[in-house]
C-alpha positions in Angstrom: 104.6 75.4 129.4 102.3 77.3 131.8 100.3 76.6 135.2 97.1 75.2 133.7 98.8 73.1 130.9 100.8 71.2 133.6 97.5 71.0 135.8 96.0 69.0 132.7 99.2 66.9 131.9 99.2 65.8 135.9 95.7 64.9 136.1 95.9 62.7 132.9 98.9 61.0 134.1 96.8 60.0 137.4 94.1 59.1 135.3 96.4 56.6 133.2 98.2 55.3 136.4 95.1 54.3 137.8 93.6 53.0 134.8 96.4 50.4 134.5 96.3 49.6 138.0 92.4 49.1 138.3 92.0 47.5 134.8 94.8 45.0 134.3 94.2 41.4 133.1 93.8 38.5 136.1 95.7 35.6 135.6 93.1 33.8 133.8 92.8 36.4 131.2 96.3 36.6 130.7 96.1 32.6 130.1 92.9 32.5 127.7 95.1 35.3 126.0 97.8 33.0 125.7 95.9 30.0 124.3 94.3 32.2 121.7 97.8 33.4 120.5 98.8 29.8 120.1 95.5 28.6 118.2 96.3 31.6 115.7 99.7 30.5 115.4 98.9 26.9 114.5 96.5 28.1 111.7 98.8 29.9 110.3 101.7 27.3 110.4 99.9 23.8 110.2 102.1 23.2 113.2 101.7 22.3 116.7 103.0 25.5 118.8 102.8 26.3 122.4 102.9 29.8 124.0 104.0 30.5 127.5 102.5 33.2 129.7 104.3 36.0 131.5 106.0 34.8 134.5 106.9 31.2 133.1 103.3 30.4 133.6 102.2 26.8 132.2 99.6 27.1 129.3 97.6 24.2 127.4 98.1 23.6 123.8 95.0 24.2 122.0 94.7 22.1 117.9 92.4 22.8 115.1 89.6 20.8 115.7 89.4 20.0 112.1 93.2 19.2 111.3 92.3 16.6 114.1 88.9 15.2 113.5 88.7 15.3 109.8 85.4 15.8 107.7 83.3 17.9 109.4 85.5 18.4 112.2 84.1 21.9 113.6 80.7 20.4 113.5 81.2 17.3 115.5 80.8 18.9 119.1 78.4 22.1 119.8 75.5 22.9 121.8 72.4 22.2 121.2 69.7 24.6 120.0 66.0 24.4 118.8 63.9 26.1 116.1 60.3 26.1 116.0 58.3 26.1 112.3 54.8 25.8 113.0 51.2 26.5 111.0 47.8 26.3 111.7 48.0 22.4 111.7 51.6 21.5 112.9 54.3 22.4 115.2 57.4 21.0 114.3 60.9 21.6 116.5 64.0 21.4 114.7 67.4 20.5 116.2 70.6 21.5 115.1 71.9 18.2 116.5 72.0 16.4 113.1 69.7 19.2 111.5 66.6 17.0 112.1 63.2 17.4 113.3 63.0 16.4 117.0 59.4 16.6 117.5 56.2 17.0 115.5 52.8 18.0 117.5 49.9 17.4 115.5 47.6 20.6 116.2 43.9 20.5 117.3 44.5 17.0 118.3 44.9 15.3 121.7 46.0 12.0 123.5 43.5 10.1 125.1 44.7 11.6 128.0 44.1 15.3 127.0 47.6 16.2 126.3 49.2 17.7 122.9 49.4 14.9 120.5 53.2 14.6 119.7 53.9 11.9 117.1 57.4 11.5 118.2 60.0 13.2 120.1 63.6 13.3 121.5 67.2 12.7 120.1 66.3 8.8 120.1 64.7 9.5 116.9 66.9 9.8 114.2 67.1 11.5 110.3 69.8 11.9 108.8 72.4 10.9 105.7 75.1 8.0 105.7 77.8 9.1 104.1 81.4 7.7 103.2 83.8 10.9 102.7 87.3 9.5 101.3 87.0 6.3 103.7 85.5 8.0 106.6 81.9 7.1 107.7 80.0 10.0 108.9 76.7 10.2 110.0 74.8 13.6 110.1 72.8 12.6 112.9 76.1 13.4 114.8 76.9 16.7 113.5 75.8 20.1 114.8 74.3 22.0 111.5 74.0 26.2 111.7 70.1 26.9 111.8 69.2 30.1 109.3 65.8 31.1 108.3 65.7 30.9 104.5 62.5 32.7 102.6 59.6 31.0 104.5 61.6 28.1 105.6 64.8 27.0 107.7 67.7 26.3 106.5 70.1 23.9 108.3 73.8 23.4 107.3 76.8 21.8 108.0 80.2 23.1 106.7 83.0 20.7 105.3 85.0 23.3 103.8 83.9 27.1 102.7 81.9 26.0 99.8 81.4 22.3 100.6 78.4 21.5 102.7 75.5 19.7 103.5 72.3 21.5 103.7 68.6 20.4 105.1 66.0 22.7 104.2 62.4 22.4 105.7 59.6 24.5 104.7 56.0 24.3 106.2 53.3 25.9 104.2 50.1 27.7 105.8 47.3 25.6 106.6 48.9 22.4 105.3 50.2 18.7 107.1 52.6 18.8 104.0 56.4 19.8 104.8 58.6 20.4 102.0 62.2 18.9 103.0 65.1 19.2 100.5 68.5 17.9 100.8 71.3 19.9 98.9 74.9 18.5 98.8 77.4 21.1 97.2 80.7 20.5 96.4 80.8 16.9 97.6 81.8 15.4 94.3 85.4 13.4 94.7 85.1 13.6 98.3 81.9 11.0 98.9 82.6 7.4 98.1 80.4 5.5 96.0 77.4 6.2 93.7 74.8 6.0 96.5 74.3 7.4 99.8 72.0 6.3 102.7 68.9 8.1 104.2 68.2 6.6 107.8 65.2 7.2 109.6 64.3 6.0 113.0 61.4 6.8 114.9 59.5 5.5 118.5 55.9 5.5 118.2 54.5 7.4 121.5 51.2 6.4 122.7 48.2 8.3 121.8 45.2 6.0 122.5 43.6 4.4 125.4 44.4 0.7 124.4 48.3 0.3 123.7 47.3 -3.2 123.1 44.8 -2.3 120.0 47.4 0.5 119.1 50.2 -2.1 118.5 47.7 -4.1 116.8 46.8 -1.3 114.1 50.6 0.3 113.8 53.1 -1.1 111.2 55.7 0.5 108.7 54.0 0.5 104.7 56.1 1.0 101.8 55.1 1.1 98.4 56.8 0.1 95.2 56.5 2.0 92.0 53.6 0.4 89.9 52.4 -1.8 93.3 50.1 -2.1 95.6 51.1 -0.3 99.2 52.3 -3.2 101.5 53.5 -3.7 105.1 55.3 -5.6 107.8 54.1 -8.0 110.1 52.1 -5.9 112.7 52.3 -8.5 115.7 56.3 -9.4 116.1 59.9 -7.9 115.5 60.6 -8.1 111.7 63.3 -6.7 109.3 62.5 -6.7 105.5 64.9 -5.8 102.3 63.2 -3.9 99.9 64.8 -4.7 96.7 62.2 -5.4 94.3 61.9 -2.2 92.7 62.0 1.7 92.9 60.3 2.4 96.1 57.5 5.4 95.8 57.2 6.0 99.6 57.7 4.9 103.2 55.1 5.3 106.1 55.7 4.9 109.6 51.7 4.5 110.3 50.1 4.8 113.8 46.8 3.7 114.8 44.9 7.1 113.9 48.5 9.0 112.8 50.9 8.6 110.3 54.2 10.3 109.1 54.9 9.3 105.4 58.1 10.1 103.0 57.6 10.7 99.4 60.8 11.5 97.6 59.9 12.9 94.1 62.2 10.8 92.5 61.9 7.9 94.6 64.7 5.6 96.6 67.0 2.7 94.9 66.1 0.4 97.4 66.9 -0.1 101.1 65.6 -2.1 104.0 62.6 -1.2 106.7 62.2 -2.9 110.1 60.0 -3.0 113.1 60.2 -4.0 116.9 57.2 -4.0 119.3 58.1 -2.0 122.2 57.9 -3.4 125.8 58.4 0.4 127.6 55.4 1.8 129.0 53.7 4.7 126.9 55.8 3.7 123.7 53.9 1.5 120.6 56.8 0.4 118.6 60.1 1.3 116.7 60.6 1.8 113.1 63.8 1.9 111.5 64.7 2.5 107.6 67.7 2.8 105.3 67.0 4.1 102.2 69.4 4.5 99.4 69.5 7.8 96.9 71.7 8.0 93.6 74.8 10.2 94.2 76.0 11.3 90.7 79.2 12.8 91.4 77.7 16.0 90.8 79.1 19.4 92.1 75.6 20.3 93.3 72.8 17.7 93.8 69.6 18.1 95.3 66.9 15.4 96.5 63.4 16.9 96.9 60.7 15.3 99.3 57.8 16.0 101.1 56.6 14.7 104.6 53.0 14.3 105.2 52.5 14.4 109.2 48.7 14.0 110.0 45.8 11.5 110.8 44.8 8.6 108.8 41.4 10.0 107.5 40.5 8.2 104.7 39.8 11.1 102.6 42.8 13.1 104.0 45.4 10.6 102.7 43.4 10.3 99.5 44.0 14.0 99.1 47.8 13.2 98.9 47.6 10.8 96.1 50.1 7.7 95.5 47.3 5.6 96.9 48.6 6.4 100.5 44.8 6.0 101.8 45.5 2.4 101.4 47.6 2.4 104.7 43.9 2.4 106.5 43.2 -1.0 106.8 40.0 -2.3 105.4 40.2 -5.8 105.6 41.2 -8.7 103.4 39.6 -9.1 99.9 36.3 -9.2 99.3 35.9 -7.1 102.7 38.0 -4.1 101.7 36.2 -3.6 98.7 32.8 -3.8 100.5 34.2 -1.4 102.9 35.9 1.0 100.5 33.2 1.6 97.8 29.9 0.6 99.8 30.5 1.1 103.4 32.5 4.0 103.2 30.6 5.9 100.8 27.2 5.4 102.7 28.8 6.7 105.6 30.7 9.7 104.4 26.8 10.3 102.8 25.1 10.2 106.5 28.2 12.1 107.6 27.2 15.0 105.3 23.8 15.6 107.2 25.9 16.8 110.8 24.4 14.0 112.8 26.0 12.5 115.7 28.3 9.5 115.0 26.1 7.4 117.2 23.0 7.9 114.9 25.2 7.5 111.9 26.0 3.9 112.8 22.1 3.6 113.9 20.9 4.7 110.4 23.7 3.0 108.6 23.0 -0.3 110.1 19.5 -0.2 109.4 20.3 0.5 105.6 22.4 -2.2 105.4 19.4 -4.4 107.2 16.8 -3.5 104.7 19.2 -4.0 101.8 19.9 -7.5 103.2 16.5 -8.2 104.2 15.5 -10.5 100.8 18.0 -12.8 102.1 17.2 -12.9 105.5 13.6 -13.6 104.3 14.7 -16.9 102.5 16.7 -18.2 105.3 13.7 -17.5 107.8 11.5 -19.7 105.4 14.1 -22.4 104.6 14.6 -22.6 108.5 10.4 -22.9 108.9 10.8 -25.7 106.1 13.5 -27.8 107.8 11.3 -27.1 111.0 8.2 -28.2 109.7 10.0 -31.3 108.5 11.5 -32.2 111.6 8.7 -34.7 113.0 9.0 -36.8 109.1 12.8 -36.6 110.0 12.6 -38.2 113.3 10.4 -40.9 112.1 13.0 -41.6 109.4 15.6 -41.6 112.0 13.6 -43.9 114.3 13.0 -46.4 111.1 16.6 -46.7 109.9 18.4 -46.2 113.0 21.7 -44.4 113.6 24.2 -47.2 113.2 24.0 -46.5 109.5 24.9 -43.0 109.1 24.9 -43.2 105.2 21.7 -44.7 104.8 20.1 -42.5 107.3 21.5 -39.3 105.4 20.2 -41.2 102.1 16.6 -41.2 103.3 16.8 -37.7 104.4 18.1 -36.5 100.8 14.6 -38.5 99.3 12.6 -36.5 101.7 14.3 -33.6 100.6 13.8 -34.2 97.1 9.8 -35.1 97.5 9.0 -32.0 99.1 11.5 -29.8 97.4 13.4 -28.7 100.4 16.7 -27.2 99.7 18.7 -28.1 103.7 21.5 -25.5 102.8 18.7 -22.8 102.0 18.8 -21.7 105.6 22.6 -21.4 105.5 23.5 -19.8 102.5 21.6 -16.2 102.9 23.5 -16.4 106.5 26.9 -17.1 104.1 26.4 -14.2 101.5 25.8 -12.0 104.5 28.9 -13.0 106.5 31.3 -11.0 104.3 29.2 -7.9 105.1 29.5 -8.6 108.9 33.3 -8.9 109.0 33.9 -5.9 107.0 32.5 -4.2 109.5 35.0 -5.8 111.8 37.8 -4.1 109.9 35.8 -1.0 109.1 35.2 0.5 112.8 38.4 0.4 114.7 40.1 1.6 111.7 37.7 4.7 111.4 39.4 8.0 112.2 36.4 9.8 112.7 34.9 8.1 115.5 38.3 9.3 117.3 37.3 10.9 120.3 33.3 11.3 119.6 30.9 10.3 122.3 27.7 8.7 122.3 25.5 8.1 125.5 27.6 6.7 128.4 30.9 5.9 125.8 33.2 8.6 125.7 35.3 7.4 122.7 33.4 5.5 120.0 37.0 4.7 118.7 37.8 2.6 121.8 36.4 0.4 124.7 34.0 1.9 127.3 35.0 0.8 130.8 31.7 0.4 132.8 33.7 -2.0 135.4 37.2 -1.6 135.8 38.6 -4.3 137.8 41.8 -3.0 139.0 43.5 -6.4 138.1 43.5 -8.7 134.6 41.8 -11.6 134.3 42.6 -14.0 131.6 40.8 -13.8 128.6 38.7 -10.7 129.5 41.4 -8.2 130.6 41.3 -5.9 133.3 38.1 -4.3 132.7 34.2 -5.0 131.4 32.8 -3.1 128.5 28.8 -2.3 129.1 28.3 -2.0 125.2 30.1 -5.5 124.8 28.3 -7.0 127.3 24.7 -5.6 125.6 25.9 -6.9 122.4 26.1 -10.5 124.1 23.0 -10.3 125.3 21.8 -9.7 122.0 23.3 -12.1 120.6 22.2 -15.0 123.1 18.6 -13.3 122.4 19.3 -13.9 118.9 20.5 -17.2 119.2 17.3 -18.4 121.1 15.2 -17.3 119.1 16.7 -18.6 116.0 16.7 -22.1 117.8 12.9 -21.8 117.6 12.7 -21.0 114.0 15.2 -23.6 112.6 14.1 -26.1 115.4 18.0 -27.0 116.5 18.5 -29.8 118.8 21.6 -31.3 120.5 24.9 -30.3 120.1 24.0 -27.7 117.2 21.1 -26.1 119.8 23.9 -25.4 122.5 26.8 -24.4 120.8 24.9 -21.4 119.7 25.1 -20.3 123.2 28.4 -20.6 123.8 29.8 -18.3 120.7 28.5 -15.4 122.4 30.5 -15.7 125.4 33.5 -16.5 123.3 32.7 -12.9 121.3 32.6 -11.7 125.1 36.2 -12.0 125.6 37.8 -11.1 122.1 35.5 -7.9 121.7 35.8 -7.0 125.2 38.7 -4.4 124.2 37.6 -3.8 120.6 36.1 -0.1 119.8 32.6 0.5 121.6 31.6 1.5 118.2 31.8 -1.7 116.7 30.2 -3.5 119.8 27.2 -0.9 119.1 27.4 -2.2 115.7 26.7 -5.5 116.3 24.2 -4.9 119.0 22.1 -3.0 116.5 22.6 -5.6 113.8 21.5 -8.4 116.4 18.5 -6.3 117.5 17.4 -5.3 113.9 17.7 -9.1 112.6 16.1 -9.8 115.6 13.1 -7.6 114.9 12.8 -8.5 111.2 12.5 -12.5 111.8 9.7 -11.5 114.4 7.8 -9.4 111.8 8.4 -12.1 109.3 7.3 -14.6 111.7 3.6 -13.3 112.0 3.7 -12.8 108.2 4.5 -16.3 107.6 1.7 -19.0 108.1 3.2 -22.5 109.1 0.3 -24.2 108.1 0.4 -22.7 104.8 4.3 -24.1 104.3 3.5 -27.4 105.4 0.3 -27.6 103.0 3.1 -26.7 99.9 5.4 -29.2 101.1 2.5 -31.8 101.2 1.5 -30.7 98.0 4.9 -31.3 96.4 5.5 -34.6 98.1 2.4 -36.0 96.3 2.9 -34.6 92.6 3.9 -37.1 90.4 7.5 -37.2 89.4 7.1 -36.0 86.1 4.9 -32.8 87.3 8.1 -32.0 89.7 10.3 -29.2 88.6 14.1 -30.4 89.3 16.1 -27.9 90.3 19.9 -27.9 90.2 20.6 -28.9 94.0 17.9 -31.6 93.4 19.8 -32.7 90.4 23.7 -32.8 92.7 21.1 -34.8 95.1 20.4 -37.3 92.4 23.6 -37.8 91.5 25.3 -37.8 94.8 22.5 -40.6 95.6 23.9 -42.6 92.8 27.2 -42.5 93.6 26.3 -43.7 97.0 24.5 -46.8 95.8 27.2 -47.5 93.4 29.6 -47.6 96.1 27.7 -49.7 98.3 26.9 -52.4 95.5 30.6 -52.3 94.6 31.3 -52.9 98.2 29.0 -56.1 98.3 30.9 -57.6 95.2 34.3 -57.0 96.8 32.8 -59.0 99.8 
C-alpha cells in the first residue's frame, strides 16, 4: 500500500466516523422506527405484537385501524381537505369529509348586504349514504374520502378494500347551473344488507334577503311524485311528512329566490321530508330528507342524478323540465292560472323592451285597467243608480219603519223591480275584478326579476323600503314604515272617499271603508315595495277612470230612464233573470208570512 492510498483510506475512515457521530438517530426517531416495525409485523402475522427499542426503552403498541374499526376503518379518521369546482355561474367547494358539497356560491348574485350569495355552507350540512354493511351501520358523512380529478369532474372515493369502494362523482359543465352527480358502488354486493340504501340530505338555509320573516314565508321543501303535481310542506311550522304515495321524481330545497333541486334519473322509491323553522339569527330554515334507492346486489351499481343550484326565475326553472317551475308560488286556483297564463306573459313581453321595472309595472297596471274598464263602467253606473234611488228608499223606510226588516226589504225589492235596477250590479263587477287584484298579491312577492331592482327611492322592489326606521318594534306595524305602503294607504283612502260619493253609502258601511286602508297598512308594511307600488297605481288609475266616467255620465239622464221604467206598464217591461229571482223570493216570503198567520 503506497502513501497516497493510505492517506485516502485514512480520510474516508475519518468521514465515516464523523457521519456516524453527527447523523446518528435521536431517541424519538428510534421510538418511531420501533413502532413502524411493530405495525409491519402485525400486518404480516395478523396478531398483536410489540417491539422494544434499544436499551430497553418502552414502546407503544400500534394496531391496524381496519382490524379494529371494521368496514372502511382506514377512512374513519383523517384531515379535512377541500376542492373547488367552478364555472361562470357556480362555485362549489367539495370536502373529502363525507365526499360531499361543503358550500355552494351562486356567482353574479349578492345578498341584501352585498356579500357573496352562499346557499349553504359548513359541515352542519349533510349529504351521504346510510348503509348496513354486514350488520354495521355506516354513514358516509362520517368517512374521509380521497379526492381525484377525473376528466372534467372530481371523484371522491372511500375504499372498503382494494376492489371494493364507494365513489361520488361530480361534474360541472361550463356556463351551467346543473351539476352532474353519480353514485358508484363497486364490489359491495353481498356486503350491503337489504335491497335498498338511503340517501340522506340535510341543509341549513342561510339568510339572503332583507326580511328574514318574508324569506321564511316563501321558503319550503318541495317534492313531486311521478305523474303528479308538485307539492310542498307547510311553510309556517315544523313538520315531517312520509313520501310513500309513489315514486319520487325530484326533491327541491326551495328558498325565497334560490333553490337546490335534486333530480334522480330513475327516481326515489320512497322517503321522508322534514322542515324546521330556524330561530337562529341569519338562518332561515332547516331541511332534511331521507330518500330510498333500490340496491339490486349487483357487483357494480350506479345511480345517476343532477343537481340544480340557482335562482327561482320562472323561465329558468321551466328550462329544467319536470314542472320544477311550479315551486314558484303563483297563488291558489284560479289565481295561479291568471298569473301564469296572463300576467307573466304580458310582463315578459314588456320586459323585452328593456325598460326599468318601475315603468314595466306602470304599463302593466295601465293595460290591466284598460282591460277591466268595461266592468269599472258598469260598476259605476250601477252605484249611480242606487245613489239616485236613495231618496225614494228613504221615503219607503220612513213609511214602513225599521221594526219589520222583512217587509222593508220586500218594498225595496219592489222598487228595484219597477225601475229595472239590479242592487248587486255595483258589486258584481268588483267581485269579478277581485281575482286579478289578488293574483298580483302572489305574483310580485315571488317575482325573481324584481330582486335588487331599484326605482325612485326604492332600492329593491322585491322587499320593503325603510322610509322610517324606528329602532324598536311596534305591534302590528313592525320596526319600520314603508313610504310606498303609506302612499298606497293614502290612495286607498282617497278612492274610498270618492267611491262613497258615487254609491251614496251611509252609516256603518261608510266608515268601514275608511278602516280597511289602515288594516292594509299594517299587513302590507313589510311586503315588497313593488307590490305596494302596483296597488298605489291601481287605486290612482281606478280613481281617474271613475272621475272621467262621472264627467261623461249625466245623473239627470239616468234618473229620467229610471222614472220611465217605473211608469211603464208591466206588460212592456222585459223581465231579467234577476227580476225573476226577485219575484220568486217575494212570492216565497209572502207564502211564509201567510203560513205563519195560519199557524197563529
